[in-house]
C-alpha positions in Angstrom: -53.0 45.1 145.4 -55.1 48.0 144.0 -53.5 47.3 140.7 -54.0 43.6 141.0 -57.8 44.2 141.8 -58.2 46.4 138.5 -56.2 43.5 136.4 -58.5 40.9 137.8 -61.7 42.8 136.8 -60.5 42.5 133.2 -62.7 39.4 132.6 -61.6 37.7 129.4 -64.3 37.5 126.6 -66.6 34.7 127.3 -67.0 32.6 124.3 -70.4 31.3 123.6 -70.9 28.2 125.5 -73.4 26.0 127.4 -74.1 26.3 131.1 -74.4 22.8 132.8 -75.7 21.1 136.0 -73.5 19.7 138.7 -74.4 16.0 137.4 -73.3 17.0 134.0 -70.0 18.3 135.1 -69.5 15.1 137.3 -70.2 12.9 134.2 -68.0 15.1 132.0 -65.2 14.5 134.5 -65.5 10.8 134.6 -65.7 10.4 130.8 -62.6 12.7 130.3 -60.9 10.5 132.7 -62.0 7.3 131.3 -61.1 8.3 127.6 -57.9 10.0 128.2 -56.6 7.2 130.5 -55.8 9.3 133.3 -56.3 9.4 137.2 -58.7 11.9 138.8 -55.8 13.3 140.5 -54.0 14.4 137.0 -57.2 16.3 136.0 -57.1 18.1 139.5 -53.4 18.7 138.8 -54.1 20.1 135.2 -57.2 22.4 136.4 -55.1 23.7 139.4 -52.2 24.5 137.4 -54.2 26.6 135.1 -55.5 28.5 138.1 -52.0 29.0 139.3 -50.8 30.2 135.7 -53.6 32.9 135.9 -52.4 34.2 139.2 -48.8 34.0 138.4 -49.2 36.0 135.3 -51.0 38.7 137.2 -48.6 38.8 140.3 -45.1 38.2 138.2 -43.5 37.1 141.5 -44.7 40.0 143.7 -44.1 39.2 147.4 -47.6 39.6 148.8 -48.8 37.4 151.5 -51.0 34.6 150.0 -53.4 32.6 152.1 -54.8 29.5 150.7 -58.0 28.1 152.4 -58.7 24.5 151.6 -61.5 22.3 152.2 -61.1 18.6 152.7 -62.8 17.7 149.3 -61.7 18.1 145.6 -61.9 21.7 145.8 -59.5 21.8 148.7 -57.2 19.5 146.7 -57.3 22.1 144.0 -56.2 24.7 146.5 -53.4 22.5 147.7 -52.0 22.0 144.0 -52.1 26.0 143.7 -50.3 26.4 147.0 -47.7 23.9 146.2 -46.9 25.5 142.9 -46.9 28.9 144.3 -44.4 27.8 147.0 -42.2 26.3 144.1 -42.1 29.8 142.4 -41.0 31.6 145.6 -44.2 33.2 146.8 -45.0 33.7 150.6 -47.6 31.2 151.1 -49.9 30.3 154.0 -52.1 27.1 153.8 -55.0 26.4 156.0 -57.1 23.1 156.1 -60.7 23.5 157.4 -60.7 20.4 159.5 -64.5 19.8 160.4 -64.7 16.2 159.7 -62.2 13.2 159.3 -63.8 12.5 156.0 -61.2 13.4 153.0 -61.1 12.9 149.2 -58.3 10.6 148.3 -57.2 13.2 145.6 -57.1 15.8 148.6 -54.9 13.4 150.5 -52.5 12.8 147.7 -52.1 16.5 147.4 -51.9 17.2 151.0 -48.7 14.8 151.2 -47.2 16.5 148.3 -46.9 19.8 150.1 -44.3 18.3 152.5 -42.0 18.1 149.4 -41.8 21.7 148.7 -42.2 23.1 152.5 -41.1 22.4 156.0 -44.3 23.8 157.3 -47.4 21.6 157.0 -50.6 23.2 156.3 -52.5 24.9 159.6 -55.4 22.7 160.6 -58.3 24.8 161.8 -60.8 23.3 164.1 -62.4 26.4 165.6 -62.7 30.0 165.4 -59.6 30.4 167.6 -57.6 29.1 164.7 -58.5 32.0 162.2 -55.6 33.8 161.0 -55.0 37.7 160.9 -55.7 39.0 157.5 -54.5 42.4 156.0 -56.2 44.3 153.4 -53.3 43.9 151.1 -53.2 40.0 151.4 -54.5 37.6 148.8 -56.7 35.0 149.7 -57.5 31.8 147.5 -60.8 30.3 148.3 -60.7 26.5 147.9 -63.2 25.6 150.8 -66.0 24.2 148.9 -66.8 23.3 145.0 -70.0 22.8 143.1 -70.4 19.6 145.4 -71.8 21.5 148.4 -75.2 20.3 149.3 -76.0 22.4 152.2 -75.1 25.7 153.8 -71.9 26.0 156.0 -72.8 26.2 159.6 -70.8 26.9 162.9 -67.3 27.8 162.8 -66.9 27.2 159.0 -69.5 29.8 158.5 -67.9 32.0 160.9 -64.6 31.5 159.0 -66.3 32.7 155.6 -67.5 35.7 157.4 -64.2 36.2 158.7 -62.7 36.0 155.1 -65.3 38.5 153.8 -64.6 40.9 156.6 -60.8 41.0 155.9 -61.1 43.2 152.9 -58.4 41.3 151.4 -58.7 40.3 147.7 -60.6 36.8 147.6 -59.8 34.7 144.4 -62.3 31.6 144.3 -61.5 28.7 142.7 -64.2 27.2 140.5 -67.2 28.9 142.5 -67.3 31.1 145.5 -67.6 28.7 148.5 -70.9 28.4 149.9 -72.7 29.3 146.6 -74.6 26.7 144.8 -74.1 26.6 141.2 -77.6 26.0 140.2 -79.8 26.3 143.1 -81.2 28.9 145.5 -79.4 30.4 148.2 -80.1 29.1 151.8 -77.9 31.5 153.9 -76.5 34.7 152.5 -74.1 35.1 155.5 -72.3 31.7 154.6 -71.1 32.6 151.2 -67.6 33.8 150.0 -68.1 37.3 148.3 -65.4 36.7 145.7 -63.6 39.6 144.1 -62.8 37.1 141.1 -63.6 33.5 140.5 -61.6 31.2 137.9 -64.4 28.5 137.1 -63.7 25.4 135.4 -64.9 24.5 131.8 -68.0 26.9 131.7 -69.7 29.6 133.8 -72.2 28.4 136.5 -75.6 29.5 136.1 -75.5 31.1 139.6 -73.1 33.7 138.1 -76.0 35.4 136.0 -79.0 35.6 138.4 -79.4 38.8 140.6 -79.6 37.1 143.9 -76.6 34.9 143.3 -74.4 36.8 141.1 -73.6 39.4 143.7 -71.2 37.0 145.1 -69.4 36.5 141.9 -69.4 39.6 139.8 -66.2 38.9 137.9 -64.9 35.5 136.5 -62.6 33.7 133.9 -63.6 30.6 132.4 -60.5 28.0 132.4 -61.0 25.2 129.6 -59.6 22.2 131.7 -60.2 19.9 128.7 -63.4 18.1 129.8 -64.7 15.7 126.9 -66.2 17.9 124.3 -68.0 15.1 122.5 -70.0 14.5 125.6 -70.5 18.2 126.4 -71.6 19.0 122.9 -74.3 16.2 123.1 -75.8 17.3 126.4 -78.8 19.7 126.6 -77.5 22.5 128.9 -79.6 24.2 131.6 -79.0 27.6 129.8 -77.0 28.9 127.0 -74.9 32.2 126.8 -75.5 34.6 123.9 -72.5 36.7 122.8 -71.0 38.5 120.2 -70.1 35.4 118.0 -73.7 34.3 118.2 -74.9 37.7 117.0 -72.6 37.4 114.0 -74.2 34.1 113.2 -77.6 35.9 113.3 -77.0 39.1 111.4 -78.5 39.4 108.0 -76.4 41.3 105.6 -78.2 43.6 103.1 -78.1 43.1 99.3 -77.1 45.9 96.9 -80.8 45.9 95.3 -82.9 45.8 98.4 -85.2 48.7 99.1 -87.4 49.8 102.1 -90.1 47.3 101.2 -87.5 44.5 101.7 -87.4 45.3 105.5 -90.9 45.6 106.2 -93.5 48.1 107.4 -94.0 47.8 111.2 -96.8 49.1 113.4 -96.1 50.6 116.8 -99.3 50.8 118.8 -99.3 52.8 122.0 -99.4 56.1 123.9 -102.0 57.9 126.0 -102.3 61.5 127.0 -98.8 62.3 128.8 -97.0 59.0 127.5 -96.7 59.7 123.9 -92.7 59.7 124.4 -93.0 55.8 125.0 -94.2 55.4 121.4 -91.9 57.8 120.1 -89.0 55.9 121.6 -90.1 52.5 120.3 -90.9 54.0 116.7 -87.4 55.6 116.4 -85.8 52.7 117.8 -87.6 50.5 115.2 -86.5 52.8 112.4 -82.8 53.0 113.8 -82.6 49.0 114.0 -83.5 48.9 110.4 -87.2 48.7 109.6 -88.1 49.9 106.3 -91.0 51.9 107.3 -92.6 52.5 110.6 -96.1 53.8 111.5 -97.4 54.8 114.9 -101.0 54.3 116.0 -101.7 56.7 118.8 -104.5 58.6 120.3 -105.2 62.1 118.7 -103.2 63.9 121.3 -100.0 62.3 119.9 -100.4 63.4 116.4 -98.5 66.7 116.4 -95.9 65.3 118.8 -94.9 62.4 116.5 -95.3 64.3 113.3 -92.8 67.1 114.4 -90.4 64.9 116.5 -90.0 62.0 114.2 -90.7 63.0 110.5 -89.2 59.4 109.3 -92.2 57.7 110.8 -96.0 57.8 109.6 -98.8 58.4 112.0 -102.4 56.9 112.5 -104.6 58.2 115.2 -107.5 56.9 117.1 -110.9 58.5 117.0 -110.2 59.2 121.0 -108.1 62.1 121.9 -106.5 60.7 125.2 -106.6 56.8 125.0 -106.5 54.2 122.2 -110.2 52.9 121.9 -110.3 51.4 118.4 -107.3 50.0 116.6 -108.0 50.6 113.0 -105.3 50.2 110.0 -105.4 50.2 106.3 -102.4 48.0 105.8 -100.9 44.8 106.9 -97.9 45.1 109.0 -94.9 42.9 108.8 -94.6 43.2 112.5 -96.6 44.8 115.5 -95.3 46.1 118.8 -98.2 47.2 121.2 -98.4 48.4 124.7 -95.8 51.3 125.5 -97.8 54.0 127.3 -101.1 52.5 126.1 -102.8 52.6 129.7 -105.2 49.9 130.9 -108.3 52.2 130.3 -111.5 49.8 129.9 -112.1 50.8 126.2 -108.4 50.2 125.7 -108.5 46.8 126.9 -111.6 45.9 124.9 -109.9 46.9 121.5 -107.0 45.4 122.6 -108.8 42.0 123.1 -110.2 42.2 119.6 -107.0 43.1 118.3 -105.4 39.8 119.5 -108.0 37.8 118.2 -107.5 39.4 114.5 -103.8 40.1 114.1 -101.8 37.8 112.0 -98.4 39.8 112.1 -95.4 38.6 114.3 -96.0 40.6 117.4 -94.1 42.2 120.4 -96.4 42.6 123.8 -94.8 45.3 126.0 -95.7 47.5 129.0 -99.4 48.2 129.5 -100.5 45.5 126.8 -98.9 43.1 129.3 -101.0 44.7 132.0 -104.0 44.4 130.4 -103.3 40.6 130.0 -102.6 40.5 133.8 -105.7 42.0 134.8 -107.8 40.1 132.1 -106.3 36.5 132.2 -108.9 35.2 129.4 -106.4 37.2 127.2 -103.8 34.7 127.7 -105.7 32.2 125.4 -105.6 34.9 122.4 -102.0 35.6 122.3 -100.5 34.6 119.0 -98.0 31.9 118.9 -94.3 33.0 119.2 -95.2 36.5 120.2 -92.4 38.2 122.2 -93.5 39.5 125.6 -91.0 41.9 127.3 -92.2 42.7 130.9 -90.1 44.4 133.3 -89.9 42.9 136.9 -93.2 44.0 138.2 -95.0 43.3 135.1 -93.6 39.9 135.2 -94.8 39.3 138.7 -98.2 40.3 137.6 -98.1 37.9 134.7 -96.6 34.6 136.1 -97.2 35.3 140.0 -94.9 35.9 142.9 -91.7 33.8 143.3 -89.4 33.0 146.3 -86.1 33.0 144.5 -84.6 33.6 141.1 -84.5 30.0 140.3 -88.3 29.5 141.0 -88.8 32.6 138.9 -86.7 31.1 136.1 -88.8 27.8 136.3 -92.0 29.8 136.4 -91.1 31.5 133.6 -90.3 28.5 131.7 -93.5 26.8 132.4 -95.5 30.1 131.2 -93.5 30.1 128.0 -94.3 26.4 127.3 -98.0 26.7 128.2 -98.7 29.8 126.2 -96.2 29.1 123.3 -94.5 32.6 123.6 -91.2 33.9 124.0 -90.8 35.7 127.6 -87.8 38.0 128.4 -86.7 38.3 132.0 -85.1 41.6 131.9 -82.0 42.4 134.3 -78.2 42.9 134.2 -78.2 39.5 132.3 -81.6 39.4 130.6 -83.0 35.8 130.0 -84.6 34.9 127.0 -87.1 31.9 127.6 -88.5 30.1 124.8 -90.4 26.9 126.0 -88.0 25.0 128.0 -84.9 26.8 126.8 -83.1 29.5 128.5 -80.7 32.0 126.9 -78.6 34.4 128.8 -77.7 37.8 127.3 -74.0 39.1 127.9 -74.4 42.6 127.2 -75.9 45.6 129.2 -75.1 47.7 132.4 -76.6 49.4 135.5 -77.0 52.7 133.3 -79.9 51.1 131.4 -82.2 51.3 134.5 -83.7 54.3 133.2 -87.3 55.4 132.0 -87.9 54.6 128.3 -85.1 51.9 128.0 -87.9 49.1 127.7 -89.6 51.1 125.0 -86.7 51.3 123.1 -86.1 47.4 123.4 -89.6 46.8 122.2 -89.1 48.9 119.2 -85.7 47.3 118.4 -87.6 43.9 118.6 -90.3 44.9 116.4 -88.0 46.6 113.8 -86.1 43.1 113.5 -89.2 41.1 113.1 -90.1 43.7 110.5 -87.1 42.7 108.7 -87.7 39.1 108.6 -86.0 37.8 111.5 -87.6 34.7 113.2 -89.2 35.6 116.5 -86.6 33.6 118.5 -83.8 35.2 116.5 -85.2 38.6 117.1 -85.4 38.3 120.7 -81.7 37.0 121.0 -80.2 39.5 118.4 -82.3 42.4 119.7 -81.6 42.0 123.4 -78.1 41.6 122.6 -77.9 44.7 120.2 -80.0 46.7 122.9 -77.5 45.8 125.7 -74.4 46.7 123.6 -75.9 50.0 122.7 -76.2 50.7 126.4 -72.7 49.6 126.9 -71.4 52.2 124.1 -73.7 54.9 125.8 -72.2 54.2 129.2 -68.7 55.0 127.8 -69.8 58.4 126.5 -71.9 59.4 129.4 -71.3 57.1 132.6 -74.1 55.0 134.2 -76.0 57.8 135.7 -76.4 60.0 132.8 -77.7 57.6 130.2 -81.1 58.5 128.5 -83.0 56.0 126.5 -82.5 58.2 123.4 -78.6 57.8 124.1 -79.2 54.0 123.7 -81.0 54.7 120.2 -78.2 56.9 119.2 -75.9 54.1 119.9 -77.5 51.3 117.9 -75.6 52.1 114.6 -72.2 51.6 116.8 -73.8 48.4 118.3 -74.1 47.2 114.7 -70.5 47.9 113.8 -69.3 46.4 116.9 -70.5 43.0 116.0 -67.8 42.4 113.4 -65.3 44.8 115.2 -62.3 42.9 116.9 -61.5 44.5 120.3 -57.8 44.9 121.2 -56.5 44.6 124.8 -56.5 48.5 125.1 -60.1 48.4 124.0 -60.9 45.9 126.9 -59.0 48.0 129.4 -61.0 51.1 128.6 -64.2 49.2 129.2 -63.1 47.9 132.7 
């Protein structure tokens, strides 16, 4: 079973796709059934057969006990189809029904009756904790209790069943979504949700798979295309959109043979204070590495020797002050500006930052202390240029938009902030969200090793460097976050999560660029697991 767990973690590449609400999935089901002249039970048979095929390919007939736990709705019907197919193929299968009400879906009942055609043993009806079976760590559990239609947290003995399954340490395979987890709303009871080792989700991932509070219940998944009406899905506005390698390929701008450094802009990185010049160094180096033609750093005097000796490719302009930025003065028009990394919130710094916002006409990335200056002086919000990219870490985000109760409220507050101030706002995390007005994009690269000092400074430099090359703000945000995450993934292969430095991420940018058009083999995927 250890081998099986490893196999299940080899998540297939997620193709670029939209994420939908429950209502949109229900409508897609109905339209598909109508247009293809089928019955709903036929669609259930097809979806569950794909789940069976996935499991059968992994097990190859291995005789390990499989326990299928079914609800009494359509998700339970999926489980019954899987159980029937497993029995037909000679697997050792036990089927359990959570008999907590007399209300059953018609398609569930059809497949409940079909079980008797392939087995002399009917499913075990559970009505209390006394009916819970003994489970071993080497067993496989198929979770088909509740699907996306769940509207309240499981309670009573059903909640105890979920805890019993979670405590078994057996491998849990969830069908469509781990039972008890809502697909696109906040958790009510963390103790009433299946902690799935792997999920087989239908047609498209669920938003819950990507948010910190909910994704812990579904760390690994595969998407099964069950053939829902593509014309309808293409016409619908999603609740979020994944951004992956194929989207990165579309955004990438190839270089012409006769281009020169002026073609790719001259960007300005404004930041640093006494003891924090390293943040500016990382941003400048990242901007150069991502392809900016020229980079100038504007720092207090204490940073001059540091930057001139450590990063000879960059130019340096200094403030009149030795320890803080007190008066931003430059003699050129930057193609893009990144500001805030290590800058401090000194009163004179805030004053010159306010003046800077009012006068700048360059595409802008606002990071770190520049965001803290805004949080402490709300009147500055009115001066932020349209389409600026804001890159707060969680603490800075909270100071910027206010406190939230859960990830869904955080996302809605970020959307409101983005729309109100006409800016692009990042919600950094394992799956960074890029918020542009009412649109939400989810990045698919990155790893825990990137939770290290300076990683945000590198991202700010990458974004500034892309803006400098002429990428539009939303393009720069999407492409930059993707490359930043992929560079982190590359660095993790060489160093492990714990040993990644921000500078390692910069060094891996070149490989991240190459990866955009590199087709991964199965062996590559195995090495990434």
